[in-house]
C-alpha positions as CSV (number, residue, x, y, z in Angstrom):
1,X,-22.8,12.0,39.9
2,X,-19.7,13.6,38.4
3,X,-20.2,12.7,34.8
4,X,-19.6,15.1,31.9
5,X,-20.5,14.2,28.4
6,X,-19.2,16.1,25.4
7,X,-20.1,15.8,21.7
8,X,-19.3,17.7,18.4
9,X,-21.7,18.4,15.6
10,X,-21.3,20.5,12.5
11,X,-24.4,22.6,11.9
12,X,-25.0,24.6,8.7
13,X,-26.4,27.7,10.4
14,X,-25.2,31.1,11.5
15,X,-23.6,31.4,15.0
16,X,-26.6,33.5,16.1
17,X,-29.1,30.8,15.0
18,X,-27.0,28.1,16.8
19,X,-26.8,30.1,20.0
20,X,-30.5,30.8,19.9
21,X,-31.2,27.0,19.5
22,X,-28.9,26.3,22.5
23,X,-30.6,28.7,24.9
24,X,-34.2,27.8,23.9
25,X,-35.5,24.9,26.0
26,X,-38.1,23.7,23.4
27,X,-35.5,23.9,20.6
28,X,-33.1,21.7,22.6
29,X,-35.9,19.1,23.3
30,X,-36.6,19.0,19.5
31,X,-33.2,18.8,17.9
32,X,-30.7,17.5,20.5
33,X,-32.0,13.9,21.2
34,X,-30.5,11.2,19.0
35,X,-32.6,9.7,16.3
36,X,-35.3,7.3,17.7
37,X,-35.4,9.1,21.1
38,X,-37.4,12.0,22.7
39,X,-35.8,14.4,25.1
40,X,-37.4,16.2,28.1
41,X,-35.5,18.9,29.9
42,X,-35.7,18.3,33.7
43,X,-33.4,21.0,34.9
44,X,-32.9,24.3,33.0
45,X,-30.5,27.2,33.8
46,X,-29.4,29.0,30.6
47,X,-27.3,31.6,32.4
48,X,-23.5,31.7,31.9
49,X,-22.1,28.9,34.0
50,X,-25.6,27.2,34.2
51,X,-26.6,24.0,32.6
52,X,-29.4,21.6,31.9
53,X,-30.4,18.0,32.5
54,X,-32.3,16.1,29.8
55,X,-34.0,12.8,30.2
56,X,-34.0,10.6,27.0
57,X,-36.8,8.2,26.2
58,X,-36.9,5.7,23.3
59,X,-39.8,6.3,20.9
60,X,-40.1,2.5,20.4
61,X,-39.9,0.9,23.9
62,X,-39.1,-2.5,22.2
63,X,-35.8,-1.0,21.0
64,X,-34.7,-0.3,24.6
65,X,-31.5,-1.8,25.9
66,X,-29.5,-1.6,29.1
67,X,-26.0,-0.4,29.3
68,X,-25.5,-3.5,31.4
69,X,-26.6,-5.7,28.6
70,X,-29.9,-7.0,27.3
71,X,-32.7,-7.8,29.7
72,X,-32.7,-11.3,31.0
73,X,-35.4,-13.6,29.6
74,X,-38.3,-14.2,31.9
75,X,-37.9,-17.2,34.2
76,X,-39.6,-20.5,33.0
77,X,-43.0,-21.3,34.3
78,X,-42.9,-23.3,37.5
79,X,-43.3,-27.0,37.2
80,X,-45.8,-28.4,39.6
81,X,-44.4,-30.8,42.2
82,X,-47.1,-33.3,41.5
83,X,-49.2,-33.7,38.3
84,X,-52.8,-32.6,38.8
85,X,-55.0,-35.4,40.1
86,X,-58.1,-36.5,38.4
87,X,-61.4,-37.0,40.2
88,X,-62.5,-40.5,40.5
89,X,-65.3,-40.1,38.0
90,X,-63.3,-38.4,35.2
91,X,-62.2,-40.2,32.0
92,X,-59.4,-39.1,29.7
């Protein structure tokens, strides 16, 4: 997968504080995920030229969506080919 995502964010903090938050795994998992999501670092290499991979999970699974569109509704219940038969002695 050759995908690169980029984003900008203005942070009211000193460069040293921002740098510290960028190279601390737990800090990234806390502040980087968007609102309503949790992040978990799966791959971590904070060295120059390194990188990381973060998996994002919705905090409320009901709010999930697919980039391909909303999930399809469940199929309707099957309709029996023949109505259920009644036994000879039953009354309705």
